[in-house]
C-alpha angles and dihedrals in degrees: 000000000000116000120207123221094251092052123092126196118212125179124202117205115198106197103196134170096249102025143014116220129193119196123191118209129185122203113207136146094000100307139077125246118196107215107176148005127202126183139178135181114245137200095183097090136063120195088344094307120118110243098164117033095188093052091046092049091050091052091048091053091050094049092046093048091052091048090050092052093049096044100036091228130116112238119216103154141019146188103246128213122218131190125156138145091265096065116107133191127201140162119240140179134210136185138198130181121248101178094209100311130119121275112255132189091262090056090053090050091048095051092046088051089050091058088061093059091103124119115260124192116254113278095029132109136185114266101180137012105195117186116225102176145331126229124206108194103307096343111103133180095052114154098186117023098178112131095014119125129221149117098268140011123214131186132198116201142168114236124204116193131185138189110271089227091056092055094043093049092051091049091046092052091049090048092053087051088054091245123136118220115233094181145328121240130185102248102233090054088055093046089051090059090059104040111024124088120222090241090057092052090051096047093044126264140178118222112209112193109190108195132165101277105012141028110222122204131198123176121202127191129166088009093297137103108257105168139010133182144157124228115198094220121090148121097324089060089057090052093047092050090052092048091053096040096047096035093234136126123276089248092053091045090054091050092050092047094052097043103035106013120131130161100203118063093197089064090066112087100185141027098261114189120224123198115223124209106225124215125246095030093293122157114276116249136198129236131178121255087235089061090053090047093051091058094047095043092055093054095043090048087055092049093049090048089056090047090050090055090049091052090051092048091051093063091225099091092109093050098062097107093157093047123216135328118205121205139159127078096291092056087076092069109119112261096012094122093043093052090047091053091051094048100040096037091223139098113284130189135174109247121223127175107274140181093031136115110235129178100200131084098235106034098105096070130104096247090066096047094099095050092048091046091052089056091050091048091051094048092049091052095240092148092057098054133070089286089084118037116234089233090064093049089051090049097057093039089055091047092048092047091053091050093051089051091052095048 
């Protein structure tokens, strides 16, 4: 496919525990067209953390190849999403003196750097530095302080840090798949780009991205990121519970979950019978859909209880005027949004990518929100601003360069 000079191709690579998804986006004439999606199951990750680089690289290659065939474009690089149990989010402040002069770009850079003067555990590095507000003397809530005069300049930011090994392993796997890394983005921040409305960010909203190995949380208020966290309980736990409770294989449990899963028994009007395919050539047996629902409801209730405690711990629980938005593959489970509304006592909706042009049949579904959001992040230049420290970009470029030399 011919690409014009004013067109720009960006690829988002969602590296998840249960699947890897590559999304191809094309920027032209002021909007984004999504041309192709490729996905592949993977066994190289656990709770979002790479445990087998070769398996992960093979899955990346498969997903990228499928996306290339669908889009008609060759893929050489991607914006990569990361989310594992080792990621941490925290708010931080910094201050520099102005002594009555105007705020310049260097002052902004200095105060942003000052916010990063917080102790990190060994083996960790900052993934994102996301400004929340600037303060000039007693005047808070400033979005752009350039040109303002005062005695001192303060900044409040949200920091996201990750284990250095997590970042290196993702980059290594991409390198083995012959894919260059344009940037690394914490996955719920990418998903938010695809599914949240500006009004929700302003009113206050929590994004709950329920993936295969982790549930990722991002809280927005006043249009800014206020809190992020990762919970190591997600869709795979639902599948495992079904496999144990029904005495079936993981594959059969996944099939049953997707086709017959429900997390609210009172939504089932009749005792529907479901035939299970038994392992080892055993005779198939039947169970009721209510029995399946009872297993799922217990685990989801546990997950939502953990999320509720996390919302309380964040200090922003009372500022979620727009409620919660669920996304990720597991959010499609029947009754998920209703149970969340009951437990969180707030409005809940399932978030799908909106306000985009997409040329595939299945792109507007929650499980592709992260990949689409990664494309949007890349096109908006998020990875080139203060959101991602230059030291991190240098780190994965050095790692990738070493890999290319070794191959």
